[in-house]
Steps between C-alpha positions, in 0.01 A plus 500: 500500500461145403551335162237548239384815670453782251469873539145594596352587159652196327429272798121560473482372138743218556320375813183475299682327219659225710251516792775580734492743794813708563634770726595815307613862559390802301834679539688202341335537161783532236478757224384397153863558371628214708665230289319171450647184649797376319590825331774596736737225410790664686336434833324175425623203690617206286250229440512165618300192371207358693605221734234272367480604135699197372333264741156575353611340179328498149501824308416724801668836486817572682421766767771747606482731802730774611751397773309706758167325444440156646200276568493182712221247518387256770411235437628442151340153482189337649586136430251474212594531128212720407536730807867510448452635152252756611744628767781508257311705237365734761852573621607588152194721455614693808851531369368605161301773664797632674712469182229699309493770761887542510517494126219755469325277259137409552501267197809298605462167322572310819213673684263432208619146496360440857184709484171482299173685491437733802816387649695632203313833487555558874872412495547721187331797666686456826841500333400799280421705821847445632650583155286823459592614861870440448516240782635150532549235780806402705562259785389149590155362528415174669191308386387238753202275609453422133209268455342359186145370450451304179154541351546305180765378245512868377393710797659577828531764776782613731500691821819633648661787690757758410748653749605837361668622814840500310369608166439859390410737222778694334502823288673415166616860438676558830551136636331603818370200690172563699582316810270487811478277802312175468138513601198270464458638142836339407320167487265422215251212443452393144228288324577392142307313243692307237416315181719239317544589133568264209882533563463377855558845658297610803400857409365749744149602405405700812692628805376669810678603819445645849773719641532466876310166507498346856553156347851609371626684815822350648 
């Protein structure tokens, strides 16, 4: 089972919330008594700071992820100052989403920092589904073919792919990692709209994705 894939009941709500499609399994649904992410401190991997947190500069939040969760991005720059800043803030949004899931905190300040409007509502609900189900994420995800289209001084769009073949869902209570072989559904196409706020941060306002998209197949 790939990363950001929830038990069947939770996946339905979360898929609507974040406009994601995901594979799920009815017999994998955890019980309501499962601990929320971050509650089992004894089995939680030590957190490590985001690789680009300091590079983003300003008063941007420091994002920390557990040692077993990594994200990589290609390209990280586009050779244009505006597009470069969009790419950088999008990478931090992705890390913030993972940080919120692993912390079991839908209102993680870093996630709220990089989202606004519908984007904030969708991200909040998506993280909450993981927390309520007692699940988290583990492994590494590669984001590639990242392309920015600038619409105006304060509006832009991104398209990119996510390779989740080495990333999986994990049950917090037991530590069980839901591993399955890579399939076409391990690859996800994303479409994101961002708006630049008064602090100069490119916030996610909407995000859509297509799991198993042909454009992202290796």
